[in-house]
Structures are given as structure tokens and as C-alpha cells.
All heavy atoms as TSV, in Angstrom:
chain	resi	resn	atom	element	x	y	z
A	1	MET	N	N	-0.307	13.619	-12.275
A	1	MET	CA	C	-1.623	13.112	-12.529
A	1	MET	C	C	-2.344	13.038	-11.204
A	1	MET	O	O	-1.789	12.634	-10.197
A	1	MET	CB	C	-1.502	11.731	-13.161
A	1	MET	CG	C	-2.823	11.097	-13.469
A	1	MET	SD	S	-2.557	9.598	-14.421
A	1	MET	CE	C	-3.421	8.456	-13.423
A	2	PHE	N	N	-3.588	13.435	-11.191
A	2	PHE	CA	C	-4.404	13.366	-9.989
A	2	PHE	C	C	-5.575	12.431	-10.236
A	2	PHE	O	O	-6.017	12.236	-11.357
A	2	PHE	CB	C	-4.958	14.749	-9.615
A	2	PHE	CG	C	-3.926	15.663	-9.065
A	2	PHE	CD1	C	-3.189	16.475	-9.901
A	2	PHE	CD2	C	-3.692	15.716	-7.703
A	2	PHE	CE1	C	-2.228	17.330	-9.394
A	2	PHE	CE2	C	-2.738	16.564	-7.189
A	2	PHE	CZ	C	-2.002	17.382	-8.037
A	3	GLY	N	N	-6.086	11.853	-9.182
A	3	GLY	CA	C	-7.266	11.004	-9.271
A	3	GLY	C	C	-7.995	11.037	-7.949
A	3	GLY	O	O	-7.455	11.465	-6.940
A	4	LYS	N	N	-9.229	10.606	-7.947
A	4	LYS	CA	C	-10.015	10.559	-6.717
A	4	LYS	C	C	-10.579	9.154	-6.577
A	4	LYS	O	O	-11.209	8.628	-7.493
A	4	LYS	CB	C	-11.138	11.595	-6.744
A	4	LYS	CG	C	-11.837	11.721	-5.411
A	4	LYS	CD	C	-12.726	12.935	-5.357
A	4	LYS	CE	C	-13.332	13.031	-3.971
A	4	LYS	NZ	N	-14.150	14.199	-3.831
A	5	PHE	N	N	-10.347	8.543	-5.421
A	5	PHE	CA	C	-10.732	7.167	-5.167
A	5	PHE	C	C	-11.417	7.060	-3.814
A	5	PHE	O	O	-11.028	7.737	-2.866
A	5	PHE	CB	C	-9.508	6.248	-5.194
A	5	PHE	CG	C	-8.808	6.258	-6.521
A	5	PHE	CD1	C	-7.824	7.191	-6.801
A	5	PHE	CD2	C	-9.166	5.346	-7.497
A	5	PHE	CE1	C	-7.197	7.210	-8.031
A	5	PHE	CE2	C	-8.540	5.360	-8.733
A	5	PHE	CZ	C	-7.558	6.293	-9.000
A	6	ARG	N	N	-12.401	6.172	-3.729
A	6	ARG	CA	C	-13.134	5.999	-2.472
A	6	ARG	C	C	-12.238	5.526	-1.342
A	6	ARG	O	O	-12.439	5.906	-0.202
A	6	ARG	CB	C	-14.284	5.012	-2.640
A	6	ARG	CG	C	-15.445	5.580	-3.407
A	6	ARG	CD	C	-16.515	4.557	-3.512
A	6	ARG	NE	N	-15.952	3.436	-4.285
A	6	ARG	CZ	C	-16.638	2.511	-4.890
A	6	ARG	NH1	N	-17.934	2.501	-4.792
A	6	ARG	NH2	N	-16.057	1.567	-5.585
A	7	ASN	N	N	-11.271	4.669	-1.633
A	7	ASN	CA	C	-10.404	4.146	-0.594
A	7	ASN	C	C	-8.942	4.364	-0.985
A	7	ASN	O	O	-8.197	3.410	-1.218
A	7	ASN	CB	C	-10.698	2.671	-0.348
A	7	ASN	CG	C	-10.162	2.207	0.986
A	7	ASN	OD1	O	-9.227	2.799	1.520
A	7	ASN	ND2	N	-10.742	1.163	1.521
A	8	ALA	N	N	-8.552	5.619	-1.035
A	8	ALA	CA	C	-7.199	5.971	-1.459
A	8	ALA	C	C	-6.112	5.346	-0.584
A	8	ALA	O	O	-5.110	4.863	-1.116
A	8	ALA	CB	C	-7.046	7.485	-1.521
A	9	PRO	N	N	-6.263	5.310	0.753
A	9	PRO	CA	C	-5.205	4.685	1.558
A	9	PRO	C	C	-4.995	3.207	1.210
A	9	PRO	O	O	-3.863	2.738	1.127
A	9	PRO	CB	C	-5.699	4.848	2.997
A	9	PRO	CG	C	-6.604	6.035	2.957
A	9	PRO	CD	C	-7.271	5.947	1.607
A	10	ARG	N	N	-6.066	2.488	0.984
A	10	ARG	CA	C	-5.953	1.070	0.629
A	10	ARG	C	C	-5.299	0.904	-0.749
A	10	ARG	O	O	-4.446	0.039	-0.939
A	10	ARG	CB	C	-7.334	0.435	0.643
A	10	ARG	CG	C	-7.299	-1.041	0.417
A	10	ARG	CD	C	-8.656	-1.628	0.667
A	10	ARG	NE	N	-8.777	-2.894	-0.022
A	10	ARG	CZ	C	-9.908	-3.437	-0.388
A	10	ARG	NH1	N	-11.038	-2.838	-0.130
A	10	ARG	NH2	N	-9.929	-4.578	-1.001
A	11	LEU	N	N	-5.698	1.714	-1.701
A	11	LEU	CA	C	-5.096	1.667	-3.029
A	11	LEU	C	C	-3.615	2.009	-2.945
A	11	LEU	O	O	-2.782	1.329	-3.542
A	11	LEU	CB	C	-5.808	2.623	-3.988
A	11	LEU	CG	C	-5.198	2.765	-5.381
A	11	LEU	CD1	C	-5.120	1.425	-6.099
A	11	LEU	CD2	C	-6.005	3.772	-6.202
A	12	SER	N	N	-3.275	3.030	-2.175
A	12	SER	CA	C	-1.884	3.427	-2.019
A	12	SER	C	C	-1.057	2.283	-1.445
A	12	SER	O	O	0.058	2.007	-1.918
A	12	SER	CB	C	-1.792	4.663	-1.121
A	12	SER	OG	O	-0.451	5.064	-0.969
A	13	GLU	N	N	-1.581	1.580	-0.449
A	13	GLU	CA	C	-0.872	0.456	0.155
A	13	GLU	C	C	-0.712	-0.689	-0.839
A	13	GLU	O	O	0.358	-1.298	-0.932
A	13	GLU	CB	C	-1.597	-0.024	1.407
A	13	GLU	CG	C	-0.904	-1.172	2.100
A	13	GLU	CD	C	0.513	-0.861	2.558
A	13	GLU	OE1	O	0.798	0.300	2.909
A	13	GLU	OE2	O	1.353	-1.788	2.544
A	14	ALA	N	N	-1.750	-1.000	-1.588
A	14	ALA	CA	C	-1.673	-2.072	-2.580
A	14	ALA	C	C	-0.635	-1.745	-3.654
A	14	ALA	O	O	0.120	-2.619	-4.088
A	14	ALA	CB	C	-3.042	-2.308	-3.208
A	15	LEU	N	N	-0.592	-0.493	-4.071
A	15	LEU	CA	C	0.405	-0.079	-5.061
A	15	LEU	C	C	1.809	-0.147	-4.477
A	15	LEU	O	O	2.749	-0.580	-5.146
A	15	LEU	CB	C	0.102	1.331	-5.565
A	15	LEU	CG	C	-1.133	1.472	-6.447
A	15	LEU	CD1	C	-1.461	2.938	-6.662
A	15	LEU	CD2	C	-0.934	0.752	-7.771
A	16	ARG	N	N	1.953	0.263	-3.225
A	16	ARG	CA	C	3.262	0.230	-2.569
A	16	ARG	C	C	3.805	-1.210	-2.547
A	16	ARG	O	O	4.991	-1.438	-2.739
A	16	ARG	CB	C	3.163	0.787	-1.160
A	16	ARG	CG	C	4.483	0.951	-0.457
A	16	ARG	CD	C	4.380	1.531	0.944
A	16	ARG	NE	N	3.145	2.206	1.258
A	16	ARG	CZ	C	2.901	3.510	1.088
A	16	ARG	NH1	N	3.843	4.280	0.592
A	16	ARG	NH2	N	1.742	4.033	1.417
A	17	GLU	N	N	2.914	-2.181	-2.314
A	17	GLU	CA	C	3.321	-3.583	-2.317
A	17	GLU	C	C	3.849	-4.022	-3.680
A	17	GLU	O	O	4.617	-4.977	-3.770
A	17	GLU	CB	C	2.154	-4.475	-1.896
A	17	GLU	CG	C	1.783	-4.317	-0.445
A	17	GLU	CD	C	0.534	-5.075	-0.058
A	17	GLU	OE1	O	-0.005	-5.835	-0.894
A	17	GLU	OE2	O	0.086	-4.901	1.094
A	18	LEU	N	N	3.455	-3.312	-4.727
A	18	LEU	CA	C	3.936	-3.591	-6.084
A	18	LEU	C	C	5.120	-2.707	-6.471
A	18	LEU	O	O	5.570	-2.721	-7.610
A	18	LEU	CB	C	2.792	-3.386	-7.087
A	18	LEU	CG	C	1.588	-4.298	-6.920
A	18	LEU	CD1	C	0.469	-3.876	-7.860
A	18	LEU	CD2	C	1.984	-5.749	-7.159
A	19	GLY	N	N	5.595	-1.894	-5.521
A	19	GLY	CA	C	6.726	-1.017	-5.789
A	19	GLY	C	C	6.360	0.287	-6.455
A	19	GLY	O	O	7.213	0.959	-7.028
A	20	ILE	N	N	5.080	0.672	-6.379
A	20	ILE	CA	C	4.601	1.910	-6.997
A	20	ILE	C	C	4.192	2.872	-5.886
A	20	ILE	O	O	3.345	2.547	-5.053
A	20	ILE	CB	C	3.392	1.640	-7.915
A	20	ILE	CG1	C	3.785	0.647	-9.016
A	20	ILE	CG2	C	2.850	2.943	-8.504
A	20	ILE	CD1	C	2.614	0.091	-9.783
A	21	ALA	N	N	4.793	4.053	-5.848
A	21	ALA	CA	C	4.487	5.039	-4.817
A	21	ALA	C	C	3.426	6.016	-5.305
A	21	ALA	O	O	3.517	6.524	-6.420
A	21	ALA	CB	C	5.746	5.798	-4.418
A	22	ALA	N	N	2.421	6.240	-4.479
A	22	ALA	CA	C	1.371	7.225	-4.772
A	22	ALA	C	C	0.952	7.851	-3.457
A	22	ALA	O	O	0.683	7.145	-2.487
A	22	ALA	CB	C	0.176	6.564	-5.444
A	23	SER	N	N	0.925	9.155	-3.401
A	23	SER	CA	C	0.517	9.832	-2.175
A	23	SER	C	C	-0.977	10.135	-2.231
A	23	SER	O	O	-1.570	10.207	-3.298
A	23	SER	CB	C	1.316	11.116	-1.971
A	23	SER	OG	O	1.182	11.974	-3.079
A	24	PHE	N	N	-1.581	10.285	-1.046
A	24	PHE	CA	C	-3.014	10.577	-1.000
A	24	PHE	C	C	-3.301	11.625	0.050
A	24	PHE	O	O	-2.523	11.849	0.972
A	24	PHE	CB	C	-3.827	9.299	-0.748
A	24	PHE	CG	C	-3.585	8.669	0.598
A	24	PHE	CD1	C	-4.371	9.015	1.689
A	24	PHE	CD2	C	-2.581	7.747	0.771
A	24	PHE	CE1	C	-4.142	8.445	2.931
A	24	PHE	CE2	C	-2.349	7.173	2.009
A	24	PHE	CZ	C	-3.134	7.518	3.091
A	25	TRP	N	N	-4.436	12.286	-0.122
A	25	TRP	CA	C	-4.921	13.295	0.804
A	25	TRP	C	C	-6.334	12.935	1.240
A	25	TRP	O	O	-7.005	12.132	0.589
A	25	TRP	CB	C	-4.959	14.665	0.121
A	25	TRP	CG	C	-3.610	15.221	-0.173
A	25	TRP	CD1	C	-2.789	15.879	0.675
A	25	TRP	CD2	C	-2.918	15.169	-1.417
A	25	TRP	NE1	N	-1.628	16.232	0.038
A	25	TRP	CE2	C	-1.687	15.813	-1.248
A	25	TRP	CE3	C	-3.215	14.628	-2.662
A	25	TRP	CZ2	C	-0.759	15.941	-2.263
A	25	TRP	CZ3	C	-2.287	14.748	-3.675
A	25	TRP	CH2	C	-1.084	15.407	-3.472
A	26	PRO	N	N	-6.798	13.542	2.314
A	26	PRO	CA	C	-8.185	13.285	2.740
A	26	PRO	C	C	-9.157	13.553	1.590
A	26	PRO	O	O	-8.913	14.388	0.726
A	26	PRO	CB	C	-8.393	14.286	3.879
A	26	PRO	CG	C	-7.020	14.526	4.418
A	26	PRO	CD	C	-6.112	14.460	3.210
A	27	GLY	N	N	-10.238	12.814	1.590
A	27	GLY	CA	C	-11.227	12.983	0.534
A	27	GLY	C	C	-10.991	12.060	-0.646
A	27	GLY	O	O	-11.701	12.128	-1.643
A	28	GLY	N	N	-9.970	11.206	-0.560
A	28	GLY	CA	C	-9.728	10.242	-1.614
A	28	GLY	C	C	-8.900	10.730	-2.777
A	28	GLY	O	O	-8.747	10.034	-3.769
A	29	ARG	N	N	-8.342	11.931	-2.670
A	29	ARG	CA	C	-7.509	12.428	-3.777
A	29	ARG	C	C	-6.138	11.788	-3.724
A	29	ARG	O	O	-5.555	11.625	-2.660
A	29	ARG	CB	C	-7.373	13.945	-3.711
A	29	ARG	CG	C	-8.685	14.654	-4.006
A	29	ARG	CD	C	-8.528	16.146	-4.044
A	29	ARG	NE	N	-7.922	16.626	-2.808
A	29	ARG	CZ	C	-7.132	17.684	-2.727
A	29	ARG	NH1	N	-6.864	18.386	-3.794
A	29	ARG	NH2	N	-6.623	18.059	-1.585
A	30	MET	N	N	-5.632	11.423	-4.902
A	30	MET	CA	C	-4.302	10.840	-5.010
A	30	MET	C	C	-3.496	11.596	-6.054
A	30	MET	O	O	-4.051	12.220	-6.958
A	30	MET	CB	C	-4.394	9.363	-5.409
A	30	MET	CG	C	-5.073	8.514	-4.364
A	30	MET	SD	S	-5.012	6.767	-4.757
A	30	MET	CE	C	-3.304	6.417	-4.316
A	31	ARG	N	N	-2.182	11.503	-5.911
A	31	ARG	CA	C	-1.284	12.200	-6.827
A	31	ARG	C	C	-0.157	11.258	-7.223
A	31	ARG	O	O	0.417	10.579	-6.389
A	31	ARG	CB	C	-0.702	13.425	-6.135
A	31	ARG	CG	C	0.290	14.181	-6.975
A	31	ARG	CD	C	0.760	15.420	-6.221
A	31	ARG	NE	N	1.720	16.136	-7.019
A	31	ARG	CZ	C	3.007	16.260	-6.708
A	31	ARG	NH1	N	3.475	15.710	-5.614
A	31	ARG	NH2	N	3.816	16.930	-7.482
A	32	TRP	N	N	0.145	11.239	-8.521
A	32	TRP	CA	C	1.268	10.462	-9.032
A	32	TRP	C	C	2.194	11.381	-9.800
A	32	TRP	O	O	1.754	12.247	-10.549
A	32	TRP	CB	C	0.806	9.382	-10.004
A	32	TRP	CG	C	-0.006	8.305	-9.403
A	32	TRP	CD1	C	0.461	7.162	-8.832
A	32	TRP	CD2	C	-1.420	8.238	-9.317
A	32	TRP	NE1	N	-0.576	6.392	-8.391
A	32	TRP	CE2	C	-1.756	7.038	-8.680
A	32	TRP	CE3	C	-2.457	9.086	-9.704
A	32	TRP	CZ2	C	-3.056	6.647	-8.431
A	32	TRP	CZ3	C	-3.756	8.700	-9.451
A	32	TRP	CH2	C	-4.041	7.496	-8.826
A	33	VAL	N	N	3.468	11.177	-9.610
A	33	VAL	CA	C	4.483	11.883	-10.406
A	33	VAL	C	C	5.533	10.856	-10.820
A	33	VAL	O	O	5.663	9.807	-10.205
A	33	VAL	CB	C	5.155	13.036	-9.632
A	33	VAL	CG1	C	4.143	14.100	-9.261
A	33	VAL	CG2	C	5.856	12.527	-8.387
A	34	THR	N	N	6.255	11.166	-11.853
A	34	THR	CA	C	7.322	10.263	-12.290
A	34	THR	C	C	8.668	10.951	-12.138
A	34	THR	O	O	8.755	12.173	-12.035
A	34	THR	CB	C	7.149	9.838	-13.757
A	34	THR	OG1	O	7.251	11.001	-14.579
A	34	THR	CG2	C	5.825	9.152	-13.977
A	35	HIS	N	N	9.693	10.153	-12.125
A	35	HIS	CA	C	11.060	10.650	-12.109
A	35	HIS	C	C	11.601	10.556	-13.532
A	35	HIS	O	O	11.017	9.894	-14.397
A	35	HIS	CB	C	11.912	9.821	-11.141
A	35	HIS	CG	C	11.489	10.001	-9.724
A	35	HIS	ND1	N	12.016	10.970	-8.914
A	35	HIS	CD2	C	10.564	9.346	-8.988
A	35	HIS	CE1	C	11.441	10.912	-7.732
A	35	HIS	NE2	N	10.551	9.930	-7.742
A	36	LEU	N	N	12.714	11.189	-13.772
A	36	LEU	CA	C	13.283	11.207	-15.121
A	36	LEU	C	C	13.603	9.813	-15.658
A	36	LEU	O	O	13.566	9.590	-16.863
A	36	LEU	CB	C	14.553	12.064	-15.145
A	36	LEU	CG	C	14.341	13.560	-14.915
A	36	LEU	CD1	C	15.681	14.269	-14.838
A	36	LEU	CD2	C	13.489	14.151	-16.028
A	37	ASP	N	N	13.887	8.880	-14.770
A	37	ASP	CA	C	14.262	7.540	-15.224
A	37	ASP	C	C	13.064	6.604	-15.416
A	37	ASP	O	O	13.234	5.438	-15.743
A	37	ASP	CB	C	15.255	6.909	-14.255
A	37	ASP	CG	C	14.687	6.747	-12.852
A	37	ASP	OD1	O	13.733	7.461	-12.501
A	37	ASP	OD2	O	15.204	5.909	-12.106
A	38	VAL	N	N	11.853	7.099	-15.249
A	38	VAL	CA	C	10.650	6.282	-15.447
A	38	VAL	C	C	10.239	6.387	-16.906
A	38	VAL	O	O	9.988	7.469	-17.418
A	38	VAL	CB	C	9.503	6.742	-14.517
A	38	VAL	CG1	C	8.229	5.973	-14.815
A	38	VAL	CG2	C	9.912	6.582	-13.065
A	39	ASN	N	N	10.172	5.226	-17.560
A	39	ASN	CA	C	9.846	5.231	-18.991
A	39	ASN	C	C	8.374	4.891	-19.232
A	39	ASN	O	O	7.616	4.628	-18.299
A	39	ASN	CB	C	10.768	4.274	-19.756
A	39	ASN	CG	C	10.625	2.838	-19.287
A	39	ASN	OD1	O	9.604	2.431	-18.745
A	39	ASN	ND2	N	11.677	2.060	-19.490
A	40	ARG	N	N	7.996	4.881	-20.473
A	40	ARG	CA	C	6.606	4.621	-20.874
A	40	ARG	C	C	6.127	3.247	-20.405
A	40	ARG	O	O	4.994	3.076	-19.992
A	40	ARG	CB	C	6.493	4.756	-22.396
A	40	ARG	CG	C	5.169	4.399	-22.997
A	40	ARG	CD	C	4.183	5.522	-22.771
A	40	ARG	NE	N	2.868	5.150	-23.222
A	40	ARG	CZ	C	2.153	5.881	-24.039
A	40	ARG	NH1	N	2.617	7.000	-24.512
A	40	ARG	NH2	N	0.950	5.497	-24.381
A	41	VAL	N	N	6.997	2.260	-20.476
A	41	VAL	CA	C	6.645	0.905	-20.049
A	41	VAL	C	C	6.270	0.901	-18.563
A	41	VAL	O	O	5.283	0.279	-18.163
A	41	VAL	CB	C	7.803	-0.076	-20.341
A	41	VAL	CG1	C	7.537	-1.441	-19.743
A	41	VAL	CG2	C	8.041	-0.177	-21.840
A	42	ALA	N	N	7.035	1.597	-17.747
A	42	ALA	CA	C	6.754	1.663	-16.311
A	42	ALA	C	C	5.440	2.395	-16.033
A	42	ALA	O	O	4.667	1.993	-15.159
A	42	ALA	CB	C	7.909	2.327	-15.575
A	43	VAL	N	N	5.180	3.453	-16.766
A	43	VAL	CA	C	3.921	4.191	-16.604
A	43	VAL	C	C	2.743	3.304	-16.992
A	43	VAL	O	O	1.743	3.234	-16.270
A	43	VAL	CB	C	3.925	5.497	-17.432
A	43	VAL	CG1	C	2.556	6.156	-17.431
A	43	VAL	CG2	C	4.972	6.462	-16.884
A	44	ASP	N	N	2.861	2.606	-18.100
A	44	ASP	CA	C	1.790	1.696	-18.521
A	44	ASP	C	C	1.564	0.594	-17.488
A	44	ASP	O	O	0.420	0.204	-17.223
A	44	ASP	CB	C	2.109	1.082	-19.883
A	44	ASP	CG	C	1.993	2.094	-21.023
A	44	ASP	OD1	O	1.368	3.162	-20.821
A	44	ASP	OD2	O	2.523	1.808	-22.113
A	45	ALA	N	N	2.643	0.090	-16.875
A	45	ALA	CA	C	2.518	-0.936	-15.840
A	45	ALA	C	C	1.798	-0.380	-14.609
A	45	ALA	O	O	0.968	-1.075	-14.001
A	45	ALA	CB	C	3.890	-1.471	-15.455
A	46	ALA	N	N	2.085	0.857	-14.241
A	46	ALA	CA	C	1.413	1.476	-13.096
A	46	ALA	C	C	-0.074	1.660	-13.385
A	46	ALA	O	O	-0.919	1.402	-12.519
A	46	ALA	CB	C	2.064	2.818	-12.759
A	47	ILE	N	N	-0.405	2.088	-14.582
A	47	ILE	CA	C	-1.816	2.258	-14.964
A	47	ILE	C	C	-2.530	0.914	-14.914
A	47	ILE	O	O	-3.640	0.798	-14.392
A	47	ILE	CB	C	-1.922	2.905	-16.363
A	47	ILE	CG1	C	-1.440	4.351	-16.304
A	47	ILE	CG2	C	-3.354	2.827	-16.889
A	47	ILE	CD1	C	-1.231	4.990	-17.661
A	48	ALA	N	N	-1.888	-0.121	-15.430
A	48	ALA	CA	C	-2.482	-1.463	-15.404
A	48	ALA	C	C	-2.687	-1.941	-13.968
A	48	ALA	O	O	-3.713	-2.553	-13.651
A	48	ALA	CB	C	-1.610	-2.444	-16.173
A	49	ALA	N	N	-1.738	-1.650	-13.087
A	49	ALA	CA	C	-1.858	-2.046	-11.683
A	49	ALA	C	C	-3.045	-1.360	-11.023
A	49	ALA	O	O	-3.812	-1.992	-10.285
A	49	ALA	CB	C	-0.567	-1.731	-10.935
A	50	VAL	N	N	-3.223	-0.071	-11.282
A	50	VAL	CA	C	-4.365	0.657	-10.708
A	50	VAL	C	C	-5.668	0.035	-11.211
A	50	VAL	O	O	-6.597	-0.196	-10.427
A	50	VAL	CB	C	-4.302	2.168	-11.052
A	50	VAL	CG1	C	-5.604	2.863	-10.676
A	50	VAL	CG2	C	-3.128	2.815	-10.354
A	51	ARG	N	N	-5.727	-0.257	-12.486
A	51	ARG	CA	C	-6.943	-0.887	-13.033
A	51	ARG	C	C	-7.221	-2.225	-12.373
A	51	ARG	O	O	-8.352	-2.517	-11.981
A	51	ARG	CB	C	-6.810	-1.069	-14.538
A	51	ARG	CG	C	-6.988	0.207	-15.302
A	51	ARG	CD	C	-6.981	-0.054	-16.797
A	51	ARG	NE	N	-7.191	1.191	-17.502
A	51	ARG	CZ	C	-6.516	1.570	-18.580
A	51	ARG	NH1	N	-5.607	0.762	-19.108
A	51	ARG	NH2	N	-6.756	2.721	-19.149
A	52	GLU	N	N	-6.211	-3.055	-12.244
A	52	GLU	CA	C	-6.401	-4.382	-11.635
A	52	GLU	C	C	-6.869	-4.264	-10.185
A	52	GLU	O	O	-7.758	-4.988	-9.771
A	52	GLU	CB	C	-5.107	-5.189	-11.717
A	52	GLU	CG	C	-4.819	-5.677	-13.104
A	52	GLU	CD	C	-3.624	-6.603	-13.147
A	52	GLU	OE1	O	-3.236	-7.148	-12.100
A	52	GLU	OE2	O	-3.089	-6.792	-14.251
A	53	ILE	N	N	-6.244	-3.377	-9.438
A	53	ILE	CA	C	-6.610	-3.214	-8.029
A	53	ILE	C	C	-8.020	-2.658	-7.893
A	53	ILE	O	O	-8.828	-3.164	-7.107
A	53	ILE	CB	C	-5.587	-2.308	-7.312
A	53	ILE	CG1	C	-4.223	-3.008	-7.244
A	53	ILE	CG2	C	-6.084	-1.944	-5.915
A	53	ILE	CD1	C	-3.076	-2.086	-6.902
A	54	THR	N	N	-8.340	-1.623	-8.658
A	54	THR	CA	C	-9.649	-0.990	-8.505
A	54	THR	C	C	-10.786	-1.829	-9.074
A	54	THR	O	O	-11.930	-1.664	-8.671
A	54	THR	CB	C	-9.680	0.413	-9.144
A	54	THR	OG1	O	-9.349	0.314	-10.538
A	54	THR	CG2	C	-8.712	1.354	-8.440
A	55	GLU	N	N	-10.450	-2.741	-9.992
A	55	GLU	CA	C	-11.482	-3.630	-10.537
A	55	GLU	C	C	-11.536	-4.956	-9.774
A	55	GLU	O	O	-12.279	-5.858	-10.157
A	55	GLU	CB	C	-11.221	-3.861	-12.024
A	55	GLU	CG	C	-11.421	-2.602	-12.833
A	55	GLU	CD	C	-11.027	-2.753	-14.302
A	55	GLU	OE1	O	-10.650	-3.867	-14.719
A	55	GLU	OE2	O	-11.087	-1.756	-15.028
A	56	GLY	N	N	-10.737	-5.066	-8.697
A	56	GLY	CA	C	-10.788	-6.220	-7.830
A	56	GLY	C	C	-10.199	-7.494	-8.390
A	56	GLY	O	O	-10.559	-8.584	-7.979
A	57	ARG	N	N	-9.220	-7.360	-9.285
A	57	ARG	CA	C	-8.626	-8.558	-9.878
A	57	ARG	C	C	-7.384	-9.019	-9.154
A	57	ARG	O	O	-6.742	-9.959	-9.542
A	57	ARG	CB	C	-8.294	-8.310	-11.345
A	57	ARG	CG	C	-9.561	-8.140	-12.179
A	57	ARG	CD	C	-9.229	-8.085	-13.621
A	57	ARG	NE	N	-8.440	-6.897	-13.933
A	57	ARG	CZ	C	-8.555	-6.228	-15.069
A	57	ARG	NH1	N	-9.383	-6.613	-15.984
A	57	ARG	NH2	N	-7.814	-5.170	-15.283
A	58	THR	N	N	-6.980	-8.314	-8.076
A	58	THR	CA	C	-5.802	-8.754	-7.327
A	58	THR	C	C	-6.183	-9.126	-5.928
A	58	THR	O	O	-7.247	-8.841	-5.451
A	58	THR	CB	C	-4.727	-7.662	-7.290
A	58	THR	OG1	O	-5.270	-6.510	-6.631
A	58	THR	CG2	C	-4.222	-7.324	-8.658
């Protein structure tokens, strides 16, 4: 999954603090991939974390 964010490095750091790894490139592009042991619950939790961080609730 790819996304574009104004402050990708900050988002990446905030996610890392929650145990979620996301890489970023210049221009605000980010990339997420899962491993075989990541289930639907974990993916939903990561999506919720991105929403909370980007909407300023954390």
C-alpha cells in the first residue's frame, strides 16, 4: 500500500513508537507491506493508528 503525506518522516516516527514500521521517500510518499504472520486485526489496528495520528488525536 502506498500513501502520500505532508510530513511522512514524522508519521513514520509516530508509527514506529507504536510498533508499526513504515518506510518513506522524499516528497511524502510512504509504503507499507505486511508479513505472512500479520492478520486482519493487525492491519485494522495500523489503519486506525494512521487515522489517529493524522487527525491529531494522539
